[in-house]
N, C-alpha and C positions, 0 to 999 in steps of 0.2 A: 383824396390821395392817402391820407393817414389811415383811413379805413382799409384801403387795399393793402398797405404795408402790414397792418395788423393781422389781416387774414393770412398773408404770406408767412409771417413770423409764426403764427399759430400752427400752420402746416409743418413748418420746419421743426417745431418743438415736439411733434408727435414721434413716437418710437417707430422704427421700421419693423416690419413683420418678423416675428420670431424673437424679438428682444423684450425681455421682461422688465417691467418697471413697478414701482410701488403700488400703482393703482390696479394692477392685474391680480386676479385671484391666484392662490397657490395651486400647485398641481394636485390632482385628486388623490385622496388617501387610498392606498390599496388595502391588503389584508395582513400587513405586517403586525407583529405583536407590539402593542403600545405599552402594556404593563404586564407584570407577572408577580403573583403574590399568593400566599397561603391565607385563606379566610374562611369564615363560616357562611354557609348558604342554607336556606330552607330546602329540604329534599324535594318538596313538591314543585319548586321553581326550576328544577333541572330537568331538561328534556333529553331524550335519546338522540344520537347523531343520525342524520339521514344517510341513505345509500349503503354504507359499510356496516355489515353485521358485527355483533360483539365477538371478541376473540374467545376461542375455546379454552386457552390457558389463562389462569388468573394473572392479573397485572402484578408487577413487582412493586408498584407504587403503594405507599401506605394510605393514600387518599385517592378519591376519584379525581381524574384530570378533566377539567372543565374549560370550555371556551365561552367567554361572555361576549355577545354581540349586541347591537342595538335592539335585536328582536328577542333576546333572552339568553339563558345559560344552557349549554349543550355538552353532554358528557362524551368524551372521545375515548376514555379508557376507565375501567373500574366501575361499570354500571351496577354490579352486584352490591357494592358498598351502598349505593343509593337505595336499592330495593330493600336491603337489610335495615337501613335507617328508617324507611317508611314503615316497615313491618314492626319495628320496635317503638314506633310512635315518637321518634325524636324530632325536635323542632328545627335542629340545625345539623349540618355535617361539615366537618373540616375538609376543605377542597383545595386542590392546586389549580389556580385560575390563571388563564391567559386571556387578555382583553384585546379585541380588535375593534376598529371604529366602523367597519362596514360589514354587512351580513352577506354571506353566500353559503348555500348548502354545499356547493362544490368545494369551497375552501374548508368547511368543516370535515367533509369526507377525506380530503387530502391530508388534513392534520391527523385524522384517526388512523389512516393507513401509515403515515410517517412515524407515528408515536412509537411503533414497535420496530421501525426500520432505521430511521435517522437518529443518532445519539443526540441527547439534549444539547450538548455543546458543539455539535457538528463533527465532521470526520477529520482525522489527523492524517499526516503523511505516513506512507508505508514504513519508511525507515523509523519513524517514531513508534509504530506498533512493535517493530522488532526490538528496538532499544528498551521500551517499557516492559516487554515480556521478559527480556533477559534480566533487567534490574529487579523485577518482581520475583523471578525465580531465585535469584541470588539472595534476596532479602528473606524469602521463605525458608531457604536452606539454612539460614543463620539463626533461626529461632527454635525454641524447644516447646512452644505452645502446641496444643492439639490443633491440627490443621482443619479438622471438621468445623471449628468455630468460624472459619473464613468462608464457608460455603453458604449458599442461599438455596432455597427451594423446598422447604417444608420436609415432607417424608423422604425426599430423595437425598437428604444431607448425608454425605459420607458413603453413598451407595457404591461409588466407583473406587473406594479406597482399598488398598492392599497393604502388605507388609513393607513395601518399598516406599520410602519417603519421597524419592524422586518422582515416582509414578503418582503419588498422592498430591504433590505440588502441581503436576500437570493437570490432575483432575480439578484442583481448586481453580487454576487459571482458566481451564475450559469452562467451568461453571460460571465464573465471575465475568469473563470477557465474552461469553456467548459464542464460543467457538468449539469445534471438535478438538479432541486431543491430538488428532493428526495435524490439524492446523497449528496448534500450539507447538508441536514438535518441529514443524517447518519454521516457525518464527525463531525458535531456539537454535536451530541449525544455521539459519541465516546470520545470526549474531554470534555464533560460536567462533572462538579464536580471534575476536576483535577487541582491541583496547577500548576503554571508554572514550578516549580522545578521537580515535578513528571513527567510532560509532557516531559521535557528535558531529564530526565533519561530514559524514554521510547524511545525517539529518539536515544539517545546515545547507547542504547542496542538493537536498531533495532527491537522493538516490532512489530510483523507482524499483518496483517489485521485479521487473525484468532483469535489472542488473544483479540483484541478489540471486535470482534463479540461475543466471548465466554463469556466475562465478562459483556456485556452490560445489560442483564436482571437483574442479581443480583446487579450490580452497581446502576441501576436506582431505584431498590427497596430500596437500602440503602439510596440514596439521598432523596427519597420520605419520608421515615421514619424519617429522620432528619428534613425535612421541617415540618413534623407534630409536631415535638418538638419545632418548631419555632426558630431553630438555624439560625444564620446569614450565609451568603454565604461563608465567609472566614472559619468559623468553619466547615461547611459542607465539604468544599474542603479539609481541613486538614484531617478529619476523613476518607473521601472517598479515598483520595490519599494514605494514609497509608495502607488501606486495599487492594487497587489495586496493590500497589508495592509489598505487601506480596504475592498476587496471582501471580504476574509476577515472583517473585523470586522462588516460588514453581514450576512454569511451566518450569523453566530452570533446575530443579534438575532431575537427572537420577537415577533410581533404579538400584542398582547393582544386577546381577544375583546371586541366592543363590549358595553356595558351594555344593559339593556332599553330605557332612555330613548334611548340613542344609536341603537339599532336602529329605534325608532319614528320618530325625527326624521330619519333619513338615508334618502334615496332609494336603494333597493336597486340601481337601474340606473345611478346616477350614479357617475362615476369619482372617486377621491380626489384630493386636491390635489397629490399627488406625481407628476404627469406620467403619469397612468394607472395608478398603483399601486393594487393591490387588497389588501384584508385577506384573507389566506388562512386565517384561523382559528387557534385556539390550537394550538401544536405545529408549525406550518409556518413555515419561515424565509422572510423576505422577501428580495428582491434589489433593494435601493434603488439601489445603483450597481454591483452585480455583474451579469455577463452572464446568469446564471441563478441559481437558488437551490439551491446544493449542499447535500446532507445531511451533517451533521457526524457521520459514523461512521468507524470505522477499517477497515472491510472493503474488499476489493478489487473486489467485484462492483459493476457499474454497471447502472442501469436502462436500458431501451430508449429511445432518443431519440424525442421526439415528432416526428411528421411532419404533424400537423394544423395548418395555417396559417389556421384560421378560429376565432379566439378568441371568447369570449362577447360581447365588446363590438362585434363585427362588423368589426373592422379587417382589411383585406386584407393580411396580413403577407407573403404570397407576392409581391404586387405591389411592396411596399416593399423586400423583399429584392432583387428584380429591378432596381429603380431604383438601389439602392446598387451592385450589381454592374456595371451599365451605366455608372454614373458613374466607378467605378474604372477600367474599361476605357477610358473616354474620356480620363481623366487619363494613363493609360499610353500611349495612342496619340497624344496631343497633342505635336506637335513645336515649336510656337511659344510655348506658355504658359511664362512664366518660372517658375523653380524655387520662389520664395516663394509664387506663386499655387498651384502644385501642392501644396505643403506645407499651405497653408491649406485647400485642398479636401479633402485626405486627413484632416486633423484633424476637419473637419466630418463627414465620412463615418464616422469612428471613433465619434463621439458618436451618430450615427444608428444605427450597427450595434449599439452597446451597448444603446441603448434598445430596439431591435428584439428582441435576444436576451432582454432583461429581460422584455418583455411576453409573448413567446412562452413563456418559462419559467413566468411567473405564470399564463398561460392554461392551460398543461398541468397545473400543480399544482392549479388550481381544478377543472378537468374531472375530474382524478383523485379529488379529494375528494368531488365531487358524485356520482360513479359508485361510490364506495366502493373504488376501486383505489388502489394504492400505486405511487409512482414508483420 
């Protein structure tokens, strides 16, 4: 009898399937980096990486980058350093070493491909890229040092420099951030007119690339209009930042789907009370005061802009856009109109353009939802 109870108790003490206990082995170790350091290695002990050929352009690293596995040391960047050390008869070469506990030729190839693509510290938010570019630009503007000293790249140092300090700053940032000057200009435009506090709020709330792209045109119009009023930079930034943060807050709001009673009582062809605002359905963001309805994601990919100027409510947006453009041209060509009158006219056109962009974005979002497509 005691023997039976002992067996029963033993079975009850066993862990159920899927439950870990101290007697079970730990999960298998993958290919994560276990250690990273700078150390000396014999050049003859370092092997080339399989699958992926060496890069045509020299590495920016001052040492070969090596992965050490249980099967040896493998160079994923900077192989010419190792060849030179062998030719010089050196017994050791200072190397940047990553250690992993398991060996895989595929893992080595992935790391060699990623070393020139993925930053060592990982990727940051798009809003952080904009903020950092703006701050670097401002910092470089405030120094008197020769900007060439901040470039890297050997014989190419200073090749893109001109007599313009602003252009030279852009050249430095393009060189050091690995971007084209066109992309640097885009970052600077996206951060133009924003206070540091507004920029930090956009960073903290992970404002995506699409949001910056969506607001760029009306934001720039707003900045130009204030410059025409001869406002100083700080005042322009305060007004612009307040408007941008309102746009961002509106972009985060979600329209609730109507109840059954509301759906029956509401004319499906009637416009809402918000100046033509439409309910885009659950999960779609509205653009109450934003020029369009940006998606709140952190990816850098952007959807194809809509070119359909015929929304479901029948409004001829193409004609309206043409009217605004012609009005702006008229203001620009007017020689006799006083400046206050021009400013008032531009302000009115800014409102019209924002409304136009809003309705176009809403129409595009609605057409996409009706056809099952995604923006």
